Backbone as a chain_set.jsonl record, in Angstrom:
{"seq": "MEKKIIEIHDQFITLGQLLKHESIISSGGMAKWYLSEHVVKLNGEFEQRRGKKLYNGDVIELVNEQLMITIVQTD", "coords": {"N": [[7.356, -6.329, 23.179], [8.071, -7.611, 20.041], [6.962, -6.422, 16.9], [5.702, -7.469, 13.789], [5.137, -7.46, 10.27], [3.674, -9.553, 7.949], [3.661, -10.237, 4.577], [1.419, -11.713, 2.364], [0.807, -13.477, -0.667], [-1.213, -15.001, -1.527], [-4.682, -15.904, -0.943], [-4.865, -16.758, 1.67], [-2.851, -18.035, 4.436], [-1.749, -20.905, 6.17], [-1.602, -21.51, 9.715], [0.446, -23.294, 10.446], [2.102, -23.129, 8.148], [2.881, -20.479, 8.348], [4.409, -20.496, 10.727], [6.565, -22.068, 9.892], [7.509, -20.528, 7.727], [8.461, -18.298, 9.083], [10.618, -19.357, 10.354], [10.3, -20.375, 12.903], [9.677, -22.926, 13.452], [11.304, -25.868, 12.171], [10.291, -27.661, 10.351], [7.223, -28.608, 8.718], [6.013, -30.679, 10.1], [6.578, -30.221, 12.754], [4.772, -28.392, 13.658], [2.366, -29.168, 14.989], [3.353, -30.127, 17.44], [4.638, -27.753, 18.375], [2.449, -25.999, 18.685], [1.082, -27.289, 20.717], [2.735, -26.975, 22.86], [3.325, -24.281, 23.227], [2.125, -20.93, 23.79], [-0.146, -19.579, 21.658], [-1.873, -17.014, 20.105], [-4.662, -16.036, 18.181], [-5.95, -13.246, 16.903], [-6.439, -12.47, 19.552], [-7.525, -14.743, 20.743], [-6.924, -18.028, 22.039], [-5.174, -20.391, 20.046], [-4.751, -23.555, 18.534], [-4.739, -25.035, 16.237], [-3.03, -26.235, 13.559], [-3.703, -26.072, 10.894], [-5.292, -23.873, 10.679], [-6.637, -21.243, 8.869], [-5.183, -18.199, 7.982], [-5.947, -14.873, 7.416], [-5.984, -11.71, 5.583], [-5.342, -9.044, 7.726], [-5.494, -10.509, 10.085], [-4.172, -11.078, 13.366], [-1.481, -12.531, 14.904], [-0.242, -13.782, 17.873], [2.652, -14.737, 19.36], [3.435, -15.787, 22.255], [5.619, -16.909, 23.756], [7.722, -16.313, 22.069], [7.744, -13.614, 22.113], [6.548, -12.092, 20.05], [4.54, -10.424, 17.694], [2.492, -10.804, 14.962], [1.187, -9.43, 12.02], [-0.992, -10.13, 9.388], [-0.865, -9.296, 5.989], [-2.352, -8.946, 2.909], [-1.063, -8.947, -0.334], [-1.081, -7.986, -3.784]], "CA": [[7.043, -7.365, 22.216], [8.393, -7.239, 18.663], [5.833, -6.47, 15.97], [6.159, -7.784, 12.443], [4.083, -7.562, 9.262], [3.958, -10.585, 6.955], [2.891, -10.065, 3.352], [1.108, -12.956, 1.666], [0.363, -13.231, -2.039], [-2.403, -15.824, -1.715], [-5.83, -15.456, -0.161], [-4.615, -17.092, 3.072], [-1.725, -18.891, 4.787], [-2.129, -21.635, 7.379], [-0.766, -21.216, 10.88], [1.646, -24.127, 10.323], [2.949, -22.547, 7.102], [3.435, -19.234, 8.882], [5.465, -20.844, 11.68], [7.715, -22.523, 9.114], [7.986, -19.37, 6.961], [9.178, -17.412, 9.999], [11.705, -20.153, 10.948], [10.01, -20.681, 14.302], [9.838, -24.374, 13.418], [12.14, -26.22, 11.022], [9.525, -28.441, 9.381], [5.783, -28.556, 8.932], [5.649, -31.697, 11.075], [6.774, -29.714, 14.115], [3.721, -27.421, 13.98], [1.447, -29.722, 15.986], [4.076, -30.11, 18.712], [4.84, -26.363, 18.794], [1.178, -25.426, 19.128], [0.667, -27.92, 21.973], [3.689, -26.608, 23.91], [3.511, -22.835, 23.303], [0.906, -20.123, 23.758], [-0.347, -18.864, 20.398], [-3.187, -16.372, 20.053], [-5.105, -15.499, 16.899], [-6.916, -12.17, 17.179], [-6.723, -12.441, 20.985], [-8.06, -16.026, 21.211], [-5.967, -19.122, 21.968], [-5.315, -21.192, 18.825], [-3.863, -24.716, 18.494], [-4.933, -25.769, 14.98], [-1.973, -25.884, 12.597], [-4.316, -25.818, 9.597], [-6.144, -22.681, 10.751], [-6.335, -20.306, 7.792], [-4.96, -16.823, 8.407], [-6.336, -13.969, 6.331], [-5.612, -10.307, 5.663], [-5.778, -8.36, 8.937], [-5.369, -11.345, 11.281], [-3.026, -10.795, 14.226], [-1.028, -13.723, 15.602], [0.639, -13.444, 18.987], [3.452, -15.857, 19.837], [3.799, -15.264, 23.566], [6.963, -17.351, 24.138], [8.685, -15.673, 21.17], [7.572, -12.167, 22.251], [6.378, -11.659, 18.672], [3.178, -10.204, 17.215], [2.543, -10.783, 13.502], [-0.026, -9.021, 11.323], [-1.032, -10.636, 8.021], [-1.293, -8.312, 4.997], [-2.406, -9.552, 1.579], [-0.626, -8.09, -1.434], [-1.427, -8.548, -5.105]], "C": [[7.333, -6.837, 20.818], [7.154, -7.381, 17.787], [6.373, -6.634, 14.561], [4.956, -7.869, 11.516], [4.536, -8.586, 8.222], [3.059, -10.344, 5.75], [2.668, -11.431, 2.718], [0.55, -12.607, 0.291], [-0.852, -14.075, -2.397], [-3.523, -15.267, -0.854], [-5.613, -15.7, 1.333], [-3.309, -17.863, 3.199], [-2.157, -19.638, 6.043], [-1.164, -21.279, 8.507], [0.525, -22.022, 10.826], [2.617, -23.58, 9.288], [3.617, -21.271, 7.595], [4.586, -19.521, 9.841], [6.725, -21.294, 10.95], [8.331, -21.357, 8.342], [8.836, -18.452, 7.831], [10.32, -18.11, 10.738], [11.527, -20.374, 12.445], [10.067, -22.189, 14.492], [10.622, -24.712, 12.157], [11.406, -27.039, 9.968], [8.044, -28.348, 9.716], [5.308, -29.552, 9.971], [5.787, -31.243, 12.515], [5.642, -28.797, 14.568], [2.798, -27.924, 15.082], [2.09, -29.706, 17.372], [4.201, -28.677, 19.234], [3.558, -25.782, 19.376], [0.672, -26.057, 20.42], [1.539, -27.48, 23.144], [3.839, -25.101, 24.129], [2.169, -22.117, 23.21], [0.88, -19.32, 22.462], [-1.76, -18.296, 20.414], [-3.436, -15.849, 18.645], [-6.212, -14.507, 17.193], [-7.385, -12.199, 18.632], [-7.251, -13.731, 21.575], [-6.989, -17.11, 21.068], [-6.242, -19.989, 20.741], [-4.3, -22.331, 18.837], [-3.992, -25.519, 17.206], [-3.903, -25.321, 13.952], [-2.533, -25.547, 11.222], [-5.228, -24.602, 9.572], [-5.705, -21.686, 9.682], [-6.252, -18.887, 8.344], [-5.179, -15.915, 7.2], [-5.822, -12.553, 6.584], [-6.182, -9.677, 6.934], [-5.702, -9.189, 10.202], [-4.097, -10.987, 12.042], [-2.715, -12.053, 15.023], [-0.043, -13.288, 16.67], [1.323, -14.716, 19.459], [4.07, -15.415, 21.155], [5.227, -15.643, 23.938], [8.044, -16.682, 23.299], [8.671, -14.15, 21.319], [7.422, -11.516, 20.875], [4.899, -11.519, 18.347], [3.258, -10.003, 15.704], [1.184, -10.365, 12.955], [0.072, -9.498, 9.88], [-1.575, -9.546, 7.1], [-1.244, -8.98, 3.632], [-1.98, -8.531, 0.542], [-0.977, -8.766, -2.748], [-0.199, -8.904, -5.887]], "O": [[6.893, -5.746, 20.454], [6.393, -8.34, 17.918], [7.37, -6.018, 14.186], [3.879, -8.3, 11.928], [5.641, -8.495, 7.686], [1.838, -10.257, 5.886], [3.607, -12.21, 2.553], [-0.096, -11.574, 0.111], [-1.453, -13.885, -3.455], [-3.341, -14.288, -0.13], [-6.112, -14.944, 2.166], [-2.729, -18.293, 2.202], [-2.851, -19.077, 6.89], [-0.052, -20.808, 8.267], [1.593, -21.49, 11.128], [3.826, -23.567, 9.52], [4.783, -21.016, 7.292], [5.625, -18.863, 9.776], [7.834, -20.938, 11.349], [9.553, -21.217, 8.311], [9.826, -17.891, 7.36], [10.922, -17.53, 11.642], [12.508, -20.542, 13.169], [10.453, -22.675, 15.554], [10.615, -23.95, 11.19], [11.844, -27.107, 8.819], [7.664, -28.05, 10.849], [4.313, -29.309, 10.653], [5.171, -31.826, 13.407], [5.562, -28.458, 15.749], [2.482, -27.18, 16.011], [1.457, -29.321, 18.355], [3.904, -28.413, 20.399], [3.577, -25.149, 20.432], [-0.091, -25.426, 21.151], [1.129, -27.598, 24.298], [4.428, -24.687, 25.128], [1.209, -22.627, 22.631], [1.758, -18.496, 22.202], [-2.723, -19.007, 20.7], [-2.544, -15.295, 18.002], [-7.282, -14.879, 17.674], [-8.562, -11.986, 18.92], [-7.415, -13.822, 22.792], [-6.235, -17.115, 20.095], [-7.395, -20.286, 20.429], [-3.122, -22.109, 19.116], [-3.401, -26.593, 17.098], [-3.902, -24.166, 13.526], [-1.902, -24.812, 10.462], [-5.868, -24.327, 8.558], [-4.529, -21.33, 9.605], [-7.133, -18.435, 9.075], [-4.661, -16.164, 6.112], [-5.298, -12.246, 7.655], [-7.384, -9.772, 7.184], [-5.83, -8.642, 11.297], [-3.078, -10.638, 11.446], [-3.574, -12.579, 15.73], [0.88, -12.518, 16.402], [0.667, -15.659, 19.902], [5.106, -14.75, 21.171], [5.983, -14.785, 24.394], [9.167, -16.503, 23.77], [9.498, -13.466, 20.716], [8.08, -10.521, 20.571], [4.098, -12.391, 18.683], [3.996, -9.143, 15.222], [0.152, -10.886, 13.378], [1.094, -9.297, 9.222], [-2.611, -8.944, 7.383], [-0.21, -9.521, 3.241], [-2.463, -7.399, 0.531], [-1.147, -9.984, -2.804], [-0.304, -9.387, -7.015]]}, "num_chains": 1, "name": "protein.A"}
């Protein structure tokens, strides 16, 4: 599984924004569909809310993409 670190400059990023930022989906409107059709885990727990806020230290696992993302906040 590929591991990736995403740096954010705000306090948080939503799951939908992260999927779009990483080009996993092409538009924010696709987030709801993607989350209903693919296995996504946030800190080891299944997550389907596109508006879920992701903070520094959160780990997102996209099982179908074989990708693990860690959120890191920078100033």
